VOGU-3710 file (C-alpha; in Angstrom, 3 decimals, decimal comma):
1> mknvgvvggg> 0,000/0,000/0,000  1,703/3,134/-1,270  -1,169/5,630/-1,212  -2,012/6,664/2,345  -4,658/8,974/3,758  -4,571/10,403/7,277  -7,568/12,265/8,680  -6,416/14,606/11,423  -3,078/16,404/11,478  -2,455/16,724/15,199
11> lmgsgiaevs> 0,449/15,115/17,034  -0,596/11,591/16,126  -1,866/12,269/12,614  1,181/14,280/11,606  3,408/11,566/13,050  1,649/8,853/11,032  1,912/11,007/7,909  5,614/11,593/8,543  6,582/7,937/8,994  4,550/7,002/5,909
21> aragqdvvvv> 6,229/9,649/3,766  9,661/8,754/5,158  8,941/5,202/3,959  8,436/6,521/0,418  4,630/6,538/0,415  2,344/9,195/-1,076  0,381/10,808/1,772  -2,704/13,006/1,936  -3,527/14,604/5,300  -7,027/16,009/5,780
31> esseeaakaa> -7,661/18,708/8,362  -10,851/20,434/9,440  -9,880/24,004/8,508  -7,217/26,045/6,725  -5,840/27,139/10,083  -5,563/23,538/11,295  -3,993/22,514/7,970  -1,376/25,252/8,295  -0,594/24,110/11,851  -0,276/20,475/10,718
41> lgrlersler> 2,117/21,435/7,915  4,207/23,476/10,318  4,320/20,537/12,717  5,552/18,266/9,919  8,162/20,772/8,756  9,618/21,216/12,251  9,733/17,483/12,922  11,401/16,695/9,611  13,919/19,513/10,014  14,925/17,988/13,361
51> aeakgkvasa> 15,132/14,551/11,730  17,360/15,925/8,979  19,614/17,683/11,515  20,049/14,365/13,348  20,748/12,457/10,144  17,503/10,456/10,343  16,430/11,609/6,867  18,601/12,735/3,966  16,289/15,583/2,943  13,330/17,014/4,851
61> aevldrirvv> 12,153/18,762/1,679  12,115/15,484/-0,241  9,900/13,846/2,393  7,583/16,879/2,512  7,142/16,639/-1,257  5,327/13,333/-0,660  2,787/14,929/1,712  -0,248/17,050/0,841  -2,257/18,739/3,604  -5,800/19,596/2,507
71> tdldavadre> -9,212/20,392/3,966  -11,366/18,366/1,555  -12,177/14,816/2,698  -12,745/13,824/-0,944  -8,955/13,951/-1,360  -8,689/10,487/0,249  -11,062/8,898/-2,275  -8,266/7,027/-4,080  -6,282/5,958/-1,006  -5,450/2,298/-0,318
81> vvveaivede> -5,409/2,827/3,449  -6,983/5,698/5,395  -6,057/6,180/9,040  -8,409/8,193/11,227  -6,501/10,219/13,840  -9,021/12,788/15,068  -10,105/13,661/18,608  -10,712/10,700/20,942  -14,499/11,068/20,841  -16,728/8,169/19,872
91> aakvalfrql> -19,486/10,213/18,234  -16,975/12,154/16,124  -15,217/8,975/14,991  -18,477/7,201/14,156  -19,585/10,186/12,048  -16,235/10,235/10,237  -16,329/6,522/9,409  -19,770/6,981/7,853  -18,257/9,730/5,679  -15,182/7,691/4,772
101> davvtdpdai> -17,367/4,785/3,712  -19,103/7,068/1,235  -15,963/8,895/0,063  -13,315/6,167/-0,378  -13,839/4,593/-3,782  -11,246/1,786/-3,736  -13,322/-1,329/-2,920  -10,278/-2,949/-1,282  -9,238/0,064/0,801  -8,578/-0,403/4,501
111> lasntssipi> -10,300/2,042/6,849  -8,261/2,197/10,046  -8,603/4,000/13,354  -5,766/5,212/15,540  -8,111/5,262/18,541  -6,542/4,595/21,926  -9,549/2,881/23,420  -12,813/3,022/21,445  -13,994/-0,438/20,304  -13,359/-0,954/16,599
121> mklgvvtsrp> -16,675/-2,762/16,202  -18,535/0,492/16,874  -16,724/2,091/13,938  -16,970/-0,860/11,572  -20,711/-1,431/11,843  -21,600/2,064/10,616  -19,889/1,300/7,290  -20,891/-0,983/4,427  -17,494/-2,738/4,704  -16,895/-3,735/8,337
131> tqvvgihffn> -14,569/-6,521/7,169  -12,134/-3,787/6,058  -12,228/-1,705/9,250  -9,403/-2,288/11,725  -7,608/-0,562/14,581  -4,027/0,472/13,798  -2,914/2,203/16,982  0,395/4,067/16,876  2,196/5,530/19,897  3,399/9,077/20,515
141> pvpvlqlvel> 5,862/10,223/19,260  5,137/8,158/16,164  8,504/8,715/14,420  10,319/7,421/17,531  8,244/4,636/19,093  8,248/1,323/17,233  5,084/-0,267/18,609  1,766/-0,483/16,750  -1,297/-2,314/18,111  -3,355/-4,186/15,497
151> vpslltsret> -6,973/-4,454/16,600  -9,417/-6,416/14,406  -13,073/-6,447/15,398  -15,181/-9,612/15,277  -16,086/-8,649/11,694  -12,621/-7,676/10,426  -11,384/-10,147/7,835  -8,125/-12,041/8,259  -6,982/-10,562/4,939  -7,471/-7,004/6,263
161> tersrawveq> -5,505/-7,799/9,407  -2,623/-9,352/7,483  -2,520/-6,531/4,912  -2,431/-4,057/7,807  0,382/-6,008/9,442  2,364/-5,990/6,184  1,914/-2,223/5,829  2,981/-1,584/9,434  5,930/-3,968/9,544  7,238/-4,101/5,983
171> glgkqaidcq> 5,994/-0,753/4,759  6,756/1,396/7,806  9,340/-0,692/9,648  7,314/-0,786/12,885  6,585/-3,768/15,125  2,982/-4,913/15,557  1,297/-6,753/18,401  -2,172/-8,347/18,186  -4,925/-7,097/20,466  -8,510/-8,064/21,102
181> dragfvvnal> -11,158/-5,444/20,412  -11,613/-4,426/24,034  -11,385/-0,865/25,342  -7,773/0,112/25,969  -6,375/-2,805/23,937  -3,080/-3,994/25,557  -0,953/-0,985/26,429  -3,569/1,488/27,649  -5,452/-1,181/29,599  -2,261/-1,516/31,660
191> lipfilsair> -0,933/2,039/31,457  -3,991/4,174/32,217  -4,810/2,631/35,636  -1,147/3,158/36,549  -1,303/6,856/35,582  -4,650/7,320/37,366  -3,163/5,800/40,512  -0,320/8,337/40,375  -2,836/11,172/39,938  -4,799/9,972/42,974
201> mfesgfasae> -1,573/9,809/44,997  -0,746/13,409/44,045  -4,343/14,558/44,548  -4,421/13,138/48,100  -1,225/14,950/49,073  0,596/11,676/49,633  3,585/12,889/47,583  4,562/15,717/45,243  4,436/15,293/41,471  8,220/15,539/41,340
211> didrglvlga> 8,726/12,846/43,972  6,188/10,489/42,417  7,902/10,762/39,054  11,420/10,645/40,482  10,494/7,527/42,435  9,431/5,650/39,293  12,386/6,883/37,224  15,049/6,124/39,831  13,387/3,225/41,627  11,749/1,350/38,756
221> ahpqgplala> 13,948/2,397/35,815  11,057/4,059/33,954  12,237/6,538/31,305  9,844/9,131/32,752  7,365/9,282/35,596  3,607/8,713/35,219  2,604/12,353/35,690  5,138/13,602/33,147  3,891/10,865/30,832  0,283/12,004/31,315
231> dligldttka> 1,367/15,518/30,317  3,011/14,094/27,197  -0,029/11,996/26,244  -2,372/14,910/26,961  -4,663/15,003/29,984  -7,719/15,196/27,743  -6,662/11,997/25,978  -5,843/10,341/29,308  -9,315/11,226/30,586  -11,010/10,034/27,374
241> vaeslyeefk> -9,252/6,654/27,510  -10,100/6,290/31,206  -13,757/6,973/30,467  -13,804/4,396/27,664  -12,246/1,803/29,958  -14,681/2,585/32,777  -17,663/2,490/30,410  -16,697/-0,993/29,248  -15,516/-2,635/32,473  -17,075/-0,557/35,319
251> eplyaappll> -13,947/-1,113/37,421  -13,188/1,693/39,949  -9,491/1,725/38,983  -10,515/3,056/35,541  -12,544/6,014/36,884  -10,969/9,417/36,188  -10,007/11,175/39,461  -11,739/14,523/40,138  -8,423/16,386/39,789  -7,944/15,048/36,257
261> qrmvdagllg> -11,466/16,102/35,312  -10,960/19,621/36,712  -7,615/20,056/34,942  -9,192/19,088/31,618  -12,093/21,477/32,251  -9,551/24,238/32,929  -7,681/23,535/29,697  -4,554/22,379/31,540  -3,843/19,520/29,150  -0,093/19,065/29,543
271> rktgrgfyty> 2,672/19,802/27,077  0,394/20,823/24,229  -1,077/23,704/26,256  2,079/24,552/28,211  0,754/23,440/31,585  -0,410/20,215/33,180  1,189/18,629/36,220  4,247/20,637/35,174  4,735/23,968/33,411  6,399/24,005/29,983
281> a> 8,055/26,849/28,122
//
């Protein structure tokens, strides 16, 4: 699959577009407005300039030539694989998959979601081709982290799963693991309760954010602490995944702590807004 569509040009969408273009594929990124498209292009340019400076790519300009950022969803009509990477909101994703089903003309095209937690079945059944809908979940930052979760629903065909695996592993050079279509899949089903536990510890005054994170970095050899990681993921995304997990399993450990909910309400979302559990320049 050499023709790739990505819907959503935020951190995840731009990362997926970048690794696809770096692998020599032709990429169309669709954004919701001209302003968002300009921001997505700027994000790609900065990331590729850093990659070129570090010797990761020979020419940032050459990679950018393989990427178009547009605002018209019809631009993905001829794509062989389209990856949805919009906001982690079930209603928004369901509406988009209905649109993609009508827009994408290739009868063999794969419609994929980069969702962190929303069941793939809910996206597949609103299309006329649920056998070709699959979860392909990348991790942030996409150009750096090698893992991709492959998530077929009960209706996803084996052929779709194996074609997706080939694109991820042979096409992009990533490593795929297989997951059942349950909220949170593998990584977030383990990671989110861990982060929520750290938030509750901080919220209760048991320890400072710095000491919680330092404890896990120095005492458990984690590359960064859970609160710093939540800031990197985005507190809004952390909350959305927690809510999806709680909705499916009704386990108290998945419930978002009040502090997390208030921080999201206040727009303190972590690195992307300059303030979360820490303040960023």
